[in-house]
C-alpha positions in Angstrom: -3.2 9.1 28.5 -1.7 6.1 30.2 -2.2 2.4 29.7 -2.7 -0.4 32.1 0.2 -2.8 32.8 -0.1 -6.4 31.8 -1.0 -7.4 35.3 -3.7 -4.8 35.6 -5.1 -5.7 32.1 -5.2 -9.4 33.2 -7.2 -8.6 36.3 -9.7 -6.5 34.4 -10.0 -9.1 31.6 -10.5 -11.9 34.2 -13.3 -9.9 35.8 -15.0 -9.3 32.4 -14.7 -12.9 31.4 -16.0 -14.1 34.8 -19.1 -11.9 34.5 -19.8 -13.3 31.0 -19.4 -16.9 32.1 -21.8 -16.3 34.9 -24.5 -15.4 32.4 -23.6 -18.5 30.3 -23.9 -20.7 33.5 -27.4 -19.5 34.3 -28.7 -19.6 30.7 -29.9 -23.2 30.9 -32.2 -22.4 33.9 -34.1 -19.6 32.2 -37.2 -21.5 31.1 -40.0 -19.1 32.1 -40.6 -15.5 33.3 -40.7 -16.6 37.0 -37.0 -17.7 36.8 -35.9 -15.0 34.3 -37.3 -12.0 36.2 -37.7 -13.1 39.9 -35.2 -15.9 40.3 -37.9 -18.5 41.2 -38.8 -16.5 44.3 -36.4 -18.5 46.5 -33.5 -16.0 47.1 -32.4 -15.6 50.8 -32.3 -12.2 52.5 -28.5 -11.8 52.4 -28.3 -12.1 48.6 -31.3 -9.8 48.3 -29.5 -7.3 50.6 -26.3 -7.5 48.6 -28.3 -7.0 45.3 -30.1 -4.0 46.6 -26.9 -2.3 47.8 -24.9 -3.3 44.7 -27.6 -2.0 42.4 -27.8 1.4 44.0 -24.0 1.7 44.4 -23.3 2.5 40.9 -20.2 4.1 39.3 -21.8 7.4 40.3 -21.4 6.5 44.0 -17.9 5.1 43.4 -16.5 8.0 41.4 -18.7 11.0 42.0 -19.2 10.8 45.8 -15.5 10.9 46.6 -15.4 14.1 44.5 -17.9 15.6 47.0 -15.5 15.0 49.8 -12.5 16.3 47.8 -14.2 19.4 46.4 -11.8 22.3 47.0 -14.5 24.8 47.7 -16.4 23.4 50.7 -16.1 19.6 50.4 -17.2 17.8 53.6 -19.5 15.0 54.9 -22.8 16.8 54.6 -23.8 14.3 51.8 -24.3 11.8 54.6 -27.5 13.7 55.8 -29.3 12.1 52.8 -28.6 8.6 54.2 -30.5 9.5 57.4 -33.6 10.1 55.3 -32.8 7.0 53.2 -33.0 4.8 56.3 -36.4 6.3 57.4 -37.8 6.0 53.9 -36.8 2.3 53.6 -38.5 1.5 56.9 -41.7 3.1 55.7 -41.6 1.2 52.5 -40.9 -2.1 54.4 -44.0 -1.8 56.5 -46.5 0.0 54.3 -45.7 -0.8 50.6 -43.8 -4.1 50.7 -46.8 -6.2 51.9 -48.7 -5.2 48.8 -45.9 -6.5 46.5 -45.5 -9.8 48.3 -49.1 -10.8 47.8 -50.0 -12.9 44.8 -47.5 -13.7 42.0 -46.4 -10.3 40.7 -43.5 -9.7 38.4 -43.7 -5.9 38.2 -44.4 -3.2 40.8 -46.8 -1.6 38.4 -49.1 -4.6 38.3 -50.3 -3.3 41.7 -51.5 -0.1 40.0 -53.4 -2.2 37.5 -55.3 -3.8 40.4 -56.2 -0.4 41.8 -56.7 1.6 38.7 -57.0 1.1 34.9 -54.4 -0.5 32.7 -53.6 3.0 31.4 -52.2 4.1 34.9 -50.0 1.0 35.0 -48.6 1.7 31.6 -48.0 5.4 32.3 -46.1 4.6 35.5 -44.1 1.8 33.8 -43.3 4.0 30.8 -42.1 6.7 33.1 -39.8 4.2 34.8 -38.4 3.1 31.5 -37.5 6.7 30.5 -36.1 7.6 33.9 -34.0 4.5 34.1 -32.6 4.8 30.6 -31.5 8.4 31.2 -30.1 7.9 34.7 -28.2 4.8 33.9 -26.9 6.2 30.6 -25.4 9.0 32.8 -23.9 6.3 35.0 -22.4 4.5 32.0 -20.9 7.9 30.9 -19.2 8.4 34.3 -17.6 4.9 34.1 -16.2 5.8 30.7 -14.5 8.9 32.3 -12.2 6.5 34.2 -11.6 4.1 31.3 -10.3 7.0 29.1 -7.4 7.4 31.4 -6.1 3.9 30.6 -5.7 4.5 26.9 -9.2 3.7 25.7 -11.5 6.3 24.1 -14.7 7.2 25.9 -16.7 5.9 22.9 -15.0 2.5 23.1 -15.4 2.3 26.8 -19.1 2.9 26.5 -19.4 0.2 24.0 -17.3 -2.4 25.9 -19.0 -1.9 29.3 -22.5 -1.7 27.6 -22.0 -4.8 25.5 -20.5 -7.0 28.2 -23.4 -6.1 30.6 -26.0 -6.8 27.9 -24.5 -10.2 27.2 -24.5 -11.7 30.7 -27.9 -10.1 31.6 -29.3 -11.4 28.3 -28.1 -14.9 29.0 -28.6 -15.4 32.7 -31.6 -13.4 33.7 -32.3 -12.3 37.3 -30.3 -15.1 39.1 -27.2 -14.2 37.1 -27.8 -10.5 38.0 -28.2 -11.2 41.8 -25.1 -13.5 42.0 -23.0 -11.1 40.0 -24.2 -8.3 42.2 -22.7 -10.2 45.2 -19.4 -10.6 43.5 -19.4 -7.0 42.2 -20.2 -5.7 45.7 -17.3 -7.5 47.2 -15.0 -6.2 44.4 -16.0 -2.6 44.7 -15.8 -2.5 48.5 -12.4 -4.1 48.4 -11.4 -1.5 45.8 -12.7 1.4 47.9 -11.0 0.0 51.0 -7.7 -0.3 49.2 -8.0 3.2 47.9 -8.5 4.4 51.5 -5.5 2.4 52.7 -3.2 4.0 50.1 -4.6 7.5 50.8 -3.4 7.1 54.4 -0.1 5.5 53.3 0.7 8.4 51.0 -0.3 11.1 53.5 2.6 11.9 55.8 1.5 11.1 59.3 -1.2 8.6 58.2 -4.4 8.4 60.2 -3.4 11.0 62.7 -2.6 13.5 59.9 -5.9 12.6 58.2 -7.9 13.3 61.4 -6.1 16.5 62.4 -5.9 17.9 58.8 -9.6 17.1 58.1 -10.7 18.7 61.3 -8.6 21.8 60.7 -10.0 22.2 57.1 -13.6 21.7 58.3 -13.9 18.5 56.2 -15.7 16.4 58.8 -18.8 18.7 59.0 -21.8 16.3 58.8 -24.8 18.4 59.8 -25.9 21.6 58.2 -28.8 23.1 60.2 -29.4 26.1 58.0 -32.4 25.8 55.7 -31.7 26.6 52.1 -34.3 25.2 49.7 -31.8 25.4 46.8 -29.2 23.3 48.7 -29.4 19.5 48.7 -27.0 19.2 51.7 -28.8 20.3 54.8 -30.5 18.3 57.5 -34.0 19.3 56.3 -33.4 18.2 52.7 -31.6 15.1 54.0 -34.2 13.8 56.4 -37.5 14.9 54.9 -36.5 15.1 51.2 -34.3 12.0 51.5 -37.0 10.0 53.2 -39.6 10.7 50.4 -36.9 10.2 47.7 -36.0 6.8 49.3 -39.7 5.8 49.5 -40.0 6.6 45.8 -36.8 5.0 44.7 -37.2 1.9 46.8 -40.9 1.7 46.9 -42.1 2.7 43.5 -39.2 1.8 41.2 -39.3 -1.5 39.5 -35.5 -1.8 39.7 -35.7 -2.2 43.5 -39.1 -3.8 43.8 -38.0 -6.7 41.5 -35.4 -7.6 44.1 -38.0 -7.9 46.9 -40.1 -10.1 44.7 -37.1 -12.6 44.5 -37.1 -13.0 48.3 -38.4 -16.2 49.9 -40.8 -14.3 52.1 -42.0 -10.9 53.3 -39.8 -11.1 56.3 -36.7 -11.8 54.2 -37.5 -8.9 51.9 -38.2 -6.5 54.8 -34.9 -7.4 56.6 -32.9 -7.0 53.4 -34.5 -3.6 52.6 -34.0 -2.1 56.1 -30.4 -3.3 56.5 -29.5 -1.9 53.1 -30.0 1.7 54.5 -27.3 1.2 57.1 -24.9 -0.4 54.6 -25.4 2.5 52.3 -24.5 4.9 55.1 -21.3 3.1 55.8 -20.5 3.1 52.0 -21.1 6.9 51.7 -18.8 7.4 54.8 -16.0 5.4 53.2 -16.2 7.1 49.8 -16.4 10.6 51.3 -13.5 9.8 53.6 -11.4 8.8 50.5 -12.3 12.2 49.0 -11.2 14.1 52.1 -7.9 12.2 52.0 -7.3 13.1 48.4 -8.0 16.8 49.3 -5.4 16.7 52.0 -2.9 15.1 49.6 -3.5 17.8 47.1 -3.1 20.5 49.7 0.3 19.2 50.6 1.4 19.0 46.9 1.4 15.2 46.9 -1.4 15.0 44.3 -0.7 17.7 41.7 -2.6 15.8 39.0 -5.9 16.9 40.6 -5.2 20.6 39.9 -7.9 21.9 37.5 -9.6 18.5 37.2 -13.4 18.1 37.6 -14.5 16.8 40.9 -16.0 13.7 39.2 -12.6 12.9 37.6 -10.3 13.3 40.7 -10.8 9.7 42.0 -10.1 8.3 38.5 -6.9 10.3 38.4 -5.9 9.1 41.8 -6.4 5.5 40.8 -4.3 5.8 37.6 -1.5 8.0 38.9 -1.0 7.1 42.6 -1.8 3.4 43.0 0.7 0.6 42.3 0.5 -2.0 39.6 -2.1 -4.7 40.4 -4.0 -2.4 42.7 -4.9 -0.3 39.7 -6.4 -3.3 38.0 -8.5 -4.1 41.1 -9.8 -0.5 41.3 -10.6 -0.4 37.5 -12.4 -3.7 38.0 -14.2 -2.2 41.0 -15.4 0.7 38.9 -16.6 -1.6 36.2 -18.3 -3.7 38.9 -20.1 -0.6 40.3 -21.3 0.3 36.8 -22.3 -3.2 35.6 -24.2 -4.2 38.8 -26.5 -1.2 38.3 -26.7 -1.5 34.5 -27.5 -5.2 34.5 -30.3 -4.7 37.1 -31.6 -1.9 35.0 -31.7 -3.9 31.8 -33.4 -6.8 33.4 -36.0 -4.6 35.1 -36.6 -2.6 31.9 -37.2 -5.8 29.9 -39.5 -6.9 32.7 -41.5 -3.7 32.5 -42.0 -3.9 28.7 -43.1 -7.6 28.7 -45.1 -7.6 31.9 -46.8 -4.2 31.8 -47.2 -3.7 28.0 -46.8 -6.8 25.8 -48.1 -9.7 27.9 -51.5 -8.1 28.9 -52.2 -7.5 25.2 -50.8 -10.8 23.9 -51.5 -13.2 26.8 -51.6 -16.5 24.8 -47.9 -16.9 23.9 -45.7 -19.6 25.4 -43.3 -18.9 28.3 -40.4 -19.5 26.0 -41.6 -16.8 23.7 -41.9 -14.3 26.5 -38.3 -15.2 27.7 -37.0 -14.7 24.2 -38.7 -11.3 23.9 -37.4 -10.4 27.3 -33.9 -11.1 26.1 -34.4 -9.0 23.0 -35.7 -6.1 25.1 -32.6 -6.4 27.4 -30.4 -5.7 24.3 -32.7 -2.9 23.1 -32.5 -1.0 26.4 -28.8 -1.6 26.7 -28.3 0.1 23.3 -30.5 3.0 24.5 -28.4 3.5 27.6 -25.3 3.5 25.5 -26.8 6.2 23.3 -27.6 8.4 26.4 -24.0 7.9 27.6 -22.6 9.0 24.3 -25.0 12.0 24.2 -23.8 13.0 27.7 -20.2 12.8 26.5 -21.0 15.1 23.6 -22.9 17.6 25.8 -20.3 17.7 28.6 -20.9 20.1 31.6 -19.3 20.7 34.9 -22.1 19.7 37.3 -21.5 16.6 39.4 -22.9 13.6 37.7 -24.3 12.3 41.0 -26.5 15.4 41.2 -27.7 15.0 37.6 -28.6 11.4 38.2 -30.4 12.0 41.5 -32.3 15.0 40.0 -33.6 12.9 37.1 -34.7 10.2 39.6 -36.2 12.7 42.0 -38.2 14.4 39.3 -40.0 11.2 38.3 -40.0 8.8 41.2 -42.1 11.1 43.3 -44.9 11.1 40.7 -45.1 7.3 40.7 -45.0 7.2 44.5 -48.0 9.5 44.5 -49.9 6.9 42.4 -49.0 4.2 44.9 -50.2 6.3 47.8 -53.5 7.0 46.0 -53.8 3.3 45.3 -53.3 2.4 48.9 -56.3 4.5 50.1 -59.4 2.6 51.2 -61.3 4.3 48.4 -58.8 4.8 45.5 -59.6 7.8 43.3 -60.7 7.4 39.7 -58.0 6.6 37.2 -58.5 9.8 35.3 -58.1 11.8 38.5 -54.8 9.9 39.3 -53.4 10.6 35.9 -54.5 14.3 36.1 -52.7 14.6 39.4 -49.6 13.0 37.9 -49.5 15.5 35.1 -49.9 18.4 37.5 -47.1 16.9 39.7 -44.8 16.7 36.6 -45.5 20.4 35.8 -44.8 21.4 39.3 -41.4 19.6 39.3 -40.6 20.9 35.9 -41.3 24.5 37.0 -38.6 24.3 39.7 -36.2 22.1 37.8 -35.8 24.2 34.7 -34.2 27.2 36.6 -31.5 24.8 37.9 -30.7 23.7 34.4 -29.8 27.3 33.6 -27.7 27.7 36.7 -30.3 29.4 39.0 -31.8 26.7 41.2 -34.8 27.5 43.3 -35.3 24.1 44.8 -32.7 21.3 45.4 -33.3 17.8 43.9 -34.2 16.1 47.3 -37.3 18.2 47.3 -38.4 17.1 43.8 -39.9 13.8 45.0 -42.0 15.4 47.9 -43.2 18.1 45.5 -44.1 15.8 42.7 -45.7 13.1 44.9 -47.5 15.6 47.1 -48.9 17.5 44.1 -50.0 14.3 42.5 -51.9 13.1 45.5 -53.4 16.5 46.4 -54.6 17.3 42.8 -56.0 13.8 42.3 -58.0 13.9 45.6 -59.3 17.5 44.8 -60.5 16.7 41.3 -62.0 13.4 42.4 -63.9 15.1 45.2 -65.1 17.9 43.0 -66.5 15.5 40.4 -68.1 13.3 43.0 -69.8 16.3 44.6 -71.0 17.5 41.2 -72.4 14.0 40.4 -74.1 13.9 43.8 -75.6 17.3 43.1 -76.9 16.4 39.7 -78.5 13.2 41.2 
């Protein structure tokens, strides 16, 4: 264990205090659900873009993705193949799903399902979002704690500190506080990643030239894997096709992202922000993977012995603590906290939104706006505690698998099912609600059947294929059952 210097602690403390004050600043403006959940619908495209990118660039991206570039046994740039599919998926969402959300005065993505189906379908989809978001973001919080433990704070204490601070400023400031802090957090974490890249090149004898020649000699710059292996997430087929469907699900059927579009001034603003986010994410992945490759080259030359025997997810944390100078360490620790808190704050606000908009308000529609805002704040705290509990459970369970794979597997297993519901609802003649739910159950069983073997170390299908499998099964089964019942009804008539 090491501890932060006074300067580093001051930088981290200033960041935490600043985020809390942001929440206090926006508290007075939270008078109704329109401002608390969608920022009054007057946010420009650039802020929406930054919020989208900051929200999906969690501590998993910041800490786990460099580990994929560092990985001693075959680390390279093939993770980038997923970003190709991410760009395609976002374009499809921007032109086919986004217009549905921008009509009317919606607060939740799942209100669209209520318009197409019964309230039960809306609640099932929203409930699935709540479970998925809590598990995935609890894992993200756990990964953040892995860094904090290296600066003399226990993992349990790190989980509590990050969780509580995020709850406080989200509780107070609502969506506008989340979006503005997203911008600041994005700038902090990109600055941190850039500084890490600069110091990797500084520590590597020969600098940039040694990085390029060493990376090429070690095969670290391989980006495309043409071979098809259904159990591997890093080939061009899983990246483009699986990644596109996964992105359609995560950015088209997930309240966390849809809520950002609903804050935009117009459909055009929301569409521009969504499409550009795919290209920004590609550049981010490239930066983080490049840092990982640099750490591998340092370790190969004996200049980073601390990485020997460490988990891939922990290598970047070790690099920050052991190789960076005073002051820069504080910036990087703040960057990790920014990466974690930008996602967690968005998650808490969206989870509170889902509970109030999809469950409580339809059943109790006559309360005042102030009561709904108060309840939303209470739900923010409740889901924050739930995510902290998941993070602690992940710490107790442990495991060697990359956290980024765990998080994406959880998301892929459920997002595809909800995307299937949106596809069914987009049809000219939507299927019956019972048929949609039957398809969803069958889709879940299909995904579970291929997921369980991977849990026990014998994967048959990689996580990028979970969303296509779940969504495709949901749609196919719902259409089949709906057609069979309609044919039987016609025959009886």
